[in-house]
C-alpha positions as a Python dict, from the first residue, in 0.01 Angstrom:
ca = {
    (1, 'M'): (0, 0, 0),
    (2, 'A'): (155, -263, 237),
    (3, 'T'): (78, 86, 454),
    (4, 'G'): (-236, 218, 403),
    (5, 'D'): (-565, 75, 363),
    (6, 'H'): (-524, -185, 164),
    (7, 'E'): (-227, -374, 346),
    (8, 'Y'): (-343, -694, 443),
    (9, 'A'): (-394, -732, 59),
    (10, 'A'): (-111, -593, -34),
    (11, 'F'): (117, -761, 246),
    (12, 'E'): (161, -1143, 126),
    (13, 'P'): (269, -1014, -219),
    (14, 'L'): (524, -810, -53),
    (15, 'V'): (655, -1055, 98),
    (16, 'T'): (683, -1290, -150),
    (17, 'A'): (897, -1045, -361),
    (18, 'L'): (1147, -949, -51),
    (19, 'E'): (1130, -1318, 21),
    (20, 'E'): (1232, -1360, -391),
    (21, 'M'): (1476, -1068, -383),
    (22, 'G'): (1708, -1307, -115),
    (23, 'R'): (1490, -1010, 171),
    (24, 'A'): (1342, -1240, 416),
    (25, 'T'): (1528, -1095, 708),
    (26, 'E'): (1351, -823, 591),
    (27, 'A'): (966, -963, 462),
    (28, 'E'): (1039, -1136, 850),
    (29, 'T'): (1050, -784, 1050),
    (30, 'L'): (777, -656, 832),
    (31, 'L'): (569, -858, 927),
    (32, 'R'): (694, -972, 1352),
    (33, 'D'): (640, -532, 1362),
    (34, 'C'): (268, -576, 1228),
    (35, 'I'): (236, -871, 1467),
    (36, 'A'): (236, -668, 1730),
    (37, 'A'): (134, -351, 1628),
    (38, 'T'): (-230, -474, 1469),
    (39, 'N'): (-489, -580, 1766),
    (40, 'C'): (-595, -845, 1445),
    (41, 'P'): (-254, -1063, 1466),
    (42, 'G'): (-384, -1366, 1284),
    (43, 'N'): (-376, -1295, 917),
    (44, 'Y'): (34, -1195, 957),
    (45, 'E'): (89, -1439, 1222),
    (46, 'V'): (-44, -1746, 946),
    (47, 'L'): (206, -1576, 667),
    (48, 'L'): (461, -1528, 939),
    (49, 'M'): (529, -1896, 972),
    (50, 'E'): (477, -1977, 682),
    (51, 'L'): (798, -1762, 610),
    (52, 'L'): (955, -1924, 896),
    (53, 'V'): (888, -2289, 723),
    (54, 'R'): (1005, -2167, 358),
    (55, 'Q'): (1298, -2064, 543),
    (56, 'G'): (1343, -2455, 698),
    (57, 'R'): (1283, -2269, 1038),
    (58, 'L'): (1028, -2526, 1109),
    (59, 'D'): (1095, -2449, 1521),
    (60, 'D'): (1084, -2081, 1489),
    (61, 'A'): (779, -2114, 1255),
    (62, 'V'): (599, -2310, 1606),
    (63, 'E'): (705, -2036, 1833),
    (64, 'A'): (620, -1795, 1601),
    (65, 'V'): (279, -1934, 1630),
    (66, 'R'): (244, -2033, 1978),
    (67, 'P'): (67, -1802, 2137),
    (68, 'T'): (-192, -1841, 1949),
    (69, 'F'): (-236, -2193, 2061),
    (70, 'E'): (-540, -2190, 2269),
    (71, 'D'): (-691, -1897, 2156),
    (72, 'R'): (-1043, -2017, 2059),
    (73, 'W'): (-1167, -1761, 1745),
    (74, 'S'): (-775, -1714, 1610),
    (75, 'G'): (-551, -2032, 1734),
    (76, 'L'): (-335, -2192, 1501),
    (77, 'L'): (-234, -2520, 1654),
    (78, 'Q'): (-413, -2757, 1421),
    (79, 'S'): (-268, -2515, 1100),
    (80, 'T'): (103, -2601, 1298),
    (81, 'V'): (17, -2940, 1354),
    (82, 'M'): (-40, -2993, 1014),
    (83, 'M'): (255, -2816, 921),
    (84, 'L'): (480, -3055, 1144),
    (85, 'A'): (355, -3418, 1024),
    (86, 'E'): (370, -3285, 615),
    (87, 'H'): (729, -3240, 676),
    (88, 'G'): (738, -3602, 909),
    (89, 'C'): (821, -3483, 1264),
    (90, 'H'): (489, -3605, 1358),
    (91, 'D'): (612, -3696, 1811),
    (92, 'Q'): (615, -3267, 1808),
    (93, 'A'): (334, -3229, 1668),
    (94, 'L'): (158, -3508, 1942),
    (95, 'Q'): (390, -3322, 2193),
    (96, 'L'): (191, -3011, 2124),
    (97, 'L'): (-120, -3153, 2143),
    (98, 'E'): (-83, -3297, 2499),
    (99, 'E'): (71, -2995, 2684),
    (100, 'R'): (-258, -2783, 2615),
    (101, 'S'): (-426, -2738, 2946),
    (102, 'A'): (-705, -2947, 3060),
    (103, 'D'): (-1003, -2675, 3042),
    (104, 'W'): (-860, -2654, 2653),
    (105, 'L'): (-896, -3005, 2572),
    (106, 'E'): (-1191, -3045, 2727),
    (107, 'E'): (-1301, -2736, 2415),
    (108, 'S'): (-1190, -2879, 2203),
    (109, 'A'): (-1259, -3267, 2214),
    (110, 'H'): (-1469, -3232, 1927),
    (111, 'W'): (-1123, -3261, 1677),
    (112, 'V'): (-826, -3334, 1889),
    (113, 'P'): (-898, -3723, 1986),
    (114, 'S'): (-863, -3768, 1599),
    (115, 'N'): (-584, -3575, 1527),
    (116, 'R'): (-440, -3770, 1867),
    (117, 'W'): (-445, -4096, 1704),
    (118, 'W'): (-385, -4032, 1370),
    (119, 'L'): (-17, -3892, 1430),
    (120, 'M'): (26, -4148, 1681),
    (121, 'G'): (-30, -4386, 1431),
    (122, 'E'): (198, -4233, 1207),
    (123, 'S'): (469, -4249, 1452),
    (124, 'G'): (479, -4594, 1479),
    (125, 'R'): (247, -4600, 1768),
    (126, 'C'): (-9, -4820, 1684),
    (127, 'R'): (-124, -4999, 1940),
    (128, 'D'): (-165, -4747, 2195),
    (129, 'A'): (-392, -4551, 1977),
    (130, 'I'): (-623, -4821, 1946),
    (131, 'A'): (-568, -4912, 2303),
    (132, 'E'): (-685, -4582, 2333),
    (133, 'I'): (-1041, -4597, 2106),
    (134, 'E'): (-1085, -4960, 2255),
    (135, 'A'): (-1089, -4755, 2596),
    (136, 'T'): (-1391, -4440, 2419),
    (137, 'P'): (-1652, -4615, 2457),
    (138, 'E'): (-1874, -4242, 2356),
    (139, 'L'): (-1703, -4256, 1992),
    (140, 'E'): (-1956, -4299, 1716),
    (141, 'P'): (-1923, -4660, 1622),
    (142, 'E'): (-1969, -4447, 1223),
    (143, 'E'): (-1596, -4378, 1309),
    (144, 'R'): (-1491, -4606, 1545),
    (145, 'G'): (-1515, -4902, 1280),
    (146, 'P'): (-1300, -4667, 1008),
    (147, 'T'): (-1082, -4519, 1257),
    (148, 'L'): (-964, -4831, 1430),
    (149, 'A'): (-918, -5003, 1041),
    (150, 'W'): (-680, -4731, 913),
    (151, 'L'): (-479, -4803, 1210),
    (152, 'L'): (-461, -5177, 1197),
    (153, 'A'): (-359, -5105, 829),
    (154, 'Q'): (-73, -4831, 938),
    (155, 'D'): (47, -5191, 1198),
    (156, 'G'): (67, -5414, 910),
    (157, 'R'): (-273, -5550, 1046),
    (158, 'L'): (-452, -5549, 687),
    (159, 'D'): (-673, -5847, 664),
    (160, 'E'): (-801, -5751, 1020),
    (161, 'A'): (-878, -5418, 833),
    (162, 'I'): (-1021, -5563, 606),
    (163, 'D'): (-1264, -5781, 789),
    (164, 'L'): (-1392, -5476, 1056),
    (165, 'L'): (-1493, -5204, 735),
    (166, 'R'): (-1654, -5491, 548),
    (167, 'S'): (-1861, -5532, 878),
    (168, 'C'): (-1894, -5168, 996),
    (169, 'S'): (-2162, -4973, 875),
    (170, 'G'): (-2127, -4628, 662),
    (171, 'D'): (-2000, -4553, 336),
    (172, 'H'): (-1625, -4681, 336),
    (173, 'A'): (-1573, -4818, -14),
    (174, 'T'): (-1278, -4584, -92),
    (175, 'Q'): (-1087, -4718, 207),
    (176, 'L'): (-1170, -5053, 216),
    (177, 'A'): (-1099, -5049, -200),
    (178, 'G'): (-785, -4933, -91),
    (179, 'L'): (-670, -5154, 191),
    (180, 'L'): (-789, -5482, -109),
    (181, 'V'): (-536, -5327, -337),
    (182, 'R'): (-314, -5362, -119),
    (183, 'R'): (-394, -5687, -49),
    (184, 'N'): (-302, -5715, -426),
    (185, 'R'): (-711, -5825, -475),
    (186, 'P'): (-735, -5566, -709),
    (187, 'L'): (-1057, -5716, -914),
    (188, 'E'): (-1229, -5709, -527),
    (189, 'A'): (-1221, -5349, -446),
    (190, 'L'): (-1333, -5248, -804),
    (191, 'A'): (-1589, -5413, -717),
    (192, 'V'): (-1644, -5264, -358),
    (193, 'I'): (-1664, -4894, -540),
    (194, 'P'): (-2013, -4781, -641),
    (195, 'G'): (-2126, -4626, -972),
    (196, 'I'): (-2182, -4258, -1009),
    (197, 'A'): (-2561, -4283, -882),
    (198, 'A'): (-2440, -4498, -553),
    (199, 'G'): (-2135, -4231, -521),
    (200, 'R'): (-2355, -3934, -555),
    (201, 'E'): (-2607, -4071, -371),
    (202, 'A'): (-2314, -4180, -51),
    (203, 'E'): (-2098, -3830, -67),
    (204, 'N'): (-2432, -3663, -22),
    (205, 'R'): (-2503, -3815, 275),
    (206, 'R'): (-2174, -3757, 386),
    (207, 'R'): (-2216, -3392, 348),
    (208, 'E'): (-2512, -3362, 507),
    (209, 'R'): (-2436, -3554, 769),
    (210, 'N'): (-2192, -3348, 883),
    (211, 'R'): (-2414, -3024, 827),
    (212, 'R'): (-2595, -3230, 1089),
    (213, 'R'): (-2290, -3279, 1344),
    (214, 'D'): (-2188, -2889, 1242),
    (215, 'T'): (-1804, -3039, 1263),
    (216, 'W'): (-1668, -2733, 1123),
    (217, 'S'): (-1547, -2531, 1439),
    (218, 'D'): (-1561, -2169, 1512),
    (219, 'T'): (-1185, -2081, 1331),
    (220, 'G'): (-1251, -2273, 1034),
    (221, 'D'): (-1110, -2520, 1139),
    (222, 'N'): (-1178, -2891, 1002),
    (223, 'S'): (-1273, -2968, 1337),
    (224, 'G'): (-1006, -3259, 1329),
    (225, 'R'): (-1228, -3510, 1054),
    (226, 'T'): (-997, -3737, 868),
    (227, 'D'): (-1009, -3851, 512),
    (228, 'E'): (-975, -4179, 420),
    (229, 'S'): (-615, -4224, 439),
    (230, 'G'): (-568, -4105, 777),
    (231, 'R'): (-508, -3725, 756),
    (232, 'P'): (-693, -3546, 987),
    (233, 'A'): (-962, -3297, 696),
    (234, 'G'): (-999, -2993, 601),
    (235, 'E'): (-805, -2722, 303),
    (236, 'N'): (-587, -2814, 36),
    (237, 'G'): (-683, -3054, -102),
    (238, 'R'): (-828, -3264, 238),
    (239, 'C'): (-1159, -3390, 219),
    (240, 'A'): (-1260, -3139, 417),
    (241, 'D'): (-1610, -3253, 335),
    (242, 'D'): (-1562, -3631, 412),
    (243, 'P'): (-1569, -3832, 791),
    (244, 'L'): (-1370, -3917, 994),
    (245, 'F'): (-1067, -4127, 866),
}
């Protein structure tokens, strides 16, 4: 089946079966051969990256998909950035973003900055990220405040982050409640969480705002949006419909 009319549907379980049988090298060879032979290698490149990651070969995984990074339609840069971040390699992920061409960065301005700021915050460069945001006047107020609040909290400045969020317009109750809990103020945290009806209304407003802003990119990525913990939002439980931070 993996070499017939339904090759992609069968390829993933084939790769999994080979790997579970201790034949990961064979699975890797099959994937690389398929990538070289097909005109649409994107799905197979994802399988190859995931296989190499499971084998603990993070650098090989990055190199396997590096040729896709500036492909507008099937680029795997954001997936690679998320993979590296999940394994604690924030500086390496940040370097991949910083290596991109000026034209590509301009075209991808809808998601690269927020990813950079998040990675900088995770790698101990919160104050550098804050300085960049403060020097970005075009950033919308509803994004600026929560983003700065997350970076301030990441930098250990919880009281400043709480005060900033309280002054922000928009729906940031979950983020604010989380910070209040971290300051051992659980009753205040409970007080800021909206009831069910208000929460649903806020969620509908968020979804409608994201729909109007067309925050999903052509490749199906999440355009660099983040959830209220500061992590970029997207698939696999990463709050795909939440706004920036």
